[in-house]
C-alpha positions as CSV (number, residue, x, y, z in Angstrom):
1,M,-14.9,15.7,8.4
2,T,-13.2,12.4,9.5
3,D,-10.8,10.5,7.4
4,E,-12.4,7.3,6.1
5,V,-10.9,4.0,4.9
6,K,-13.0,1.5,3.0
7,V,-11.5,-1.9,2.0
8,E,-13.0,-4.7,-0.1
9,V,-11.3,-8.0,-1.0
10,R,-12.6,-10.4,-3.6
11,R,-11.2,-13.9,-4.2
12,S,-11.2,-15.9,-7.4
13,G,-9.4,-19.2,-7.0
14,R,-5.8,-18.4,-6.0
15,R,-6.1,-14.7,-6.9
16,F,-7.2,-11.8,-4.6
17,E,-8.4,-8.5,-5.9
18,A,-8.3,-5.7,-3.3
19,E,-9.8,-2.2,-3.6
20,A,-9.5,0.5,-1.0
21,V,-10.8,4.0,-0.9
22,L,-9.4,6.6,1.5
23,D,-10.9,10.1,1.8
24,L,-8.3,12.1,3.6
25,G,-8.2,15.6,5.0
26,A,-5.0,16.7,3.3
27,D,-3.8,18.1,0.0
28,A,-2.5,15.8,-2.8
29,Q,1.1,16.9,-2.3
30,T,1.1,15.8,1.3
31,I,-0.4,12.4,0.4
32,W,2.0,11.9,-2.5
33,D,4.9,12.7,-0.3
34,T,3.8,10.2,2.2
35,I,3.1,7.2,-0.1
36,T,6.3,7.8,-2.1
37,D,8.6,8.4,0.9
38,Y,10.1,4.8,0.7
39,P,12.9,5.3,3.2
40,A,10.3,6.5,5.8
41,L,7.9,3.5,5.3
42,P,9.4,1.4,8.1
43,A,8.7,4.2,10.6
44,F,5.0,4.1,10.1
45,M,3.9,1.1,8.0
46,P,3.2,-2.2,9.8
47,G,5.0,-5.1,8.3
48,I,7.8,-3.2,6.7
49,R,11.2,-3.4,8.3
50,S,13.3,-1.8,5.6
51,C,12.7,-0.1,2.3
52,R,15.4,1.2,0.0
53,V,15.3,2.8,-3.5
54,S,18.1,1.1,-5.4
55,E,17.4,2.9,-8.8
56,R,15.6,6.0,-9.9
57,H,15.2,7.1,-13.5
58,A,13.6,10.4,-14.6
59,L,11.0,10.1,-17.4
60,A,9.3,12.8,-19.4
61,G,6.8,15.2,-17.8
62,G,8.2,14.7,-14.2
63,D,7.4,11.0,-14.1
64,E,9.9,8.5,-12.9
65,R,10.7,4.8,-12.7
66,L,12.1,3.2,-9.5
67,V,13.5,-0.1,-8.3
68,V,12.7,-0.6,-4.6
69,E,13.9,-3.3,-2.3
70,Q,11.6,-4.0,0.7
71,Q,11.9,-6.4,3.6
72,G,9.2,-7.2,6.2
73,E,6.6,-9.6,7.1
74,F,3.0,-10.6,6.3
75,R,1.0,-11.1,9.5
76,F,-2.2,-12.9,10.2
77,L,-3.3,-13.5,13.7
78,M,-0.3,-15.2,15.4
79,F,1.3,-16.2,12.1
80,A,4.1,-14.1,10.5
81,Q,5.9,-14.9,7.3
82,T,9.1,-12.9,6.5
83,M,9.6,-11.7,3.0
84,K,11.9,-9.7,0.8
85,V,10.4,-8.1,-2.3
86,L,11.9,-6.3,-5.3
87,L,9.5,-3.9,-6.8
88,H,9.4,-2.0,-10.1
89,I,7.5,1.2,-9.4
90,E,6.3,3.9,-11.9
91,H,5.3,7.4,-10.7
92,R,3.1,9.7,-12.6
93,A,3.6,12.7,-10.4
94,L,0.9,13.6,-8.0
95,R,-1.5,11.2,-9.7
96,V,-0.5,7.5,-9.8
97,A,2.1,5.2,-8.2
98,E,2.1,1.7,-9.7
99,A,4.2,-1.2,-8.3
100,K,4.8,-4.6,-9.6
101,A,6.8,-7.2,-7.7
102,V,9.4,-8.8,-9.8
103,R,11.1,-11.0,-7.2
104,F,9.9,-12.5,-3.9
105,D,12.0,-14.3,-1.2
106,L,9.8,-15.7,1.5
107,G,12.6,-17.3,3.4
108,S,12.1,-21.1,3.1
109,I,12.2,-23.6,0.3
110,F,8.5,-24.5,0.6
111,T,7.2,-21.0,0.5
112,R,9.8,-19.4,-1.8
113,K,7.4,-19.8,-4.8
114,A,4.2,-19.1,-2.8
115,I,3.4,-15.8,-4.4
116,E,2.9,-15.7,-8.2
117,V,2.0,-12.0,-8.7
118,F,1.7,-8.8,-6.7
119,E,0.7,-5.5,-8.3
120,G,-0.5,-2.4,-6.5
121,R,-1.7,1.0,-7.6
122,Y,-2.3,4.2,-5.7
123,E,-4.3,7.0,-7.5
124,L,-4.9,10.4,-6.1
125,T,-7.9,12.7,-6.9
126,P,-8.1,16.1,-5.2
127,L,-11.7,16.7,-4.1
128,N,-12.6,20.3,-3.0
129,T,-9.3,22.2,-2.6
130,D,-11.3,25.2,-1.2
131,D,-12.1,23.1,2.0
132,R,-9.8,23.5,5.0
133,P,-8.2,21.2,5.2
134,P,-8.4,20.3,1.6
135,R,-9.7,16.8,0.9
136,T,-8.2,14.2,-1.4
137,H,-9.5,10.9,-2.6
138,L,-6.8,8.1,-2.5
139,S,-7.7,4.8,-4.1
140,Y,-5.6,1.7,-3.9
141,T,-6.0,-1.5,-5.9
142,A,-4.0,-4.6,-5.6
143,T,-3.8,-8.0,-7.2
144,I,-2.2,-10.8,-5.3
145,G,-1.9,-14.2,-6.9
146,L,-0.8,-17.3,-5.0
147,R,0.7,-20.5,-6.4
148,L,-1.1,-22.6,-3.7
149,P,-4.6,-21.8,-2.5
150,P,-5.0,-20.8,1.1
151,P,-7.9,-22.2,3.2
152,P,-11.2,-20.7,1.9
153,S,-12.1,-18.2,4.6
154,I,-8.6,-17.3,5.8
155,G,-7.3,-15.8,2.6
156,N,-9.7,-12.9,2.3
157,L,-9.5,-12.2,6.0
158,A,-5.7,-12.2,6.0
159,V,-5.5,-9.9,3.0
160,R,-8.1,-7.5,4.4
161,Q,-6.5,-7.4,7.8
162,N,-3.1,-6.5,6.5
163,L,-4.5,-4.0,4.0
164,V,-6.6,-2.2,6.6
165,A,-3.6,-2.0,9.0
166,Q,-1.4,-0.5,6.3
167,L,-4.0,2.0,5.0
168,E,-4.8,3.1,8.6
169,A,-1.1,3.7,9.0
170,V,-1.0,5.7,5.7
171,A,-4.0,7.8,6.9
172,G,-2.4,8.4,10.3
173,E,0.9,9.5,8.7
174,V,-0.8,11.7,6.2
175,A,-2.8,13.3,9.2
176,R,0.5,13.8,11.1
177,R,2.2,15.4,8.1
178,A,-0.9,17.6,7.5
179,G,-0.7,19.0,11.0
180,R,-3.5,16.8,12.5
181,P,-1.5,14.4,14.7
182,G,-3.5,11.8,16.5
183,A,-6.3,11.9,13.9
184,R,-7.7,8.3,13.4
185,P,-9.5,7.2,10.2
186,R,-12.9,5.6,10.4
187,I,-13.0,2.1,8.9
188,V,-16.1,1.8,6.7
189,K,-17.3,-1.8,6.3
């Protein structure tokens, strides 16, 4: 069975709600190791140039809380906006990784305050572990709030374009780590 990525973006005023579903031919551990391997993100994730864990705190039950510094860019067509983001991330081992941006630096005085909120959440659900390869359902949700509204049709398209590119990269890296290099996910409309 082919890996699949389905992405939906909804807009309400200056806020975007994104939902994505990935059905991947890999076990939960491989997927977890991929999405939480922050130093490796620049090697496979479009738009991320550097990613560094500056703090890591163990919590009860194997959970943990991290502070992650990320640099990169948001791209749309020929436009690219550089950004630095400070994220607070909570891991509930092999189940949930939740991130909340606590600081943005978008590089110029005008756009420094452009993003009001960013929250993202990955959730893993093993499907049938008897399958070979095992299949795991990875869902991703994000909320992106802007201080200034983008043009009506461009906002959804830009968010979707970036999210699809990033999730295709996640699926590709999961396939590589699962011993299926070159496997490409099918994008479901």
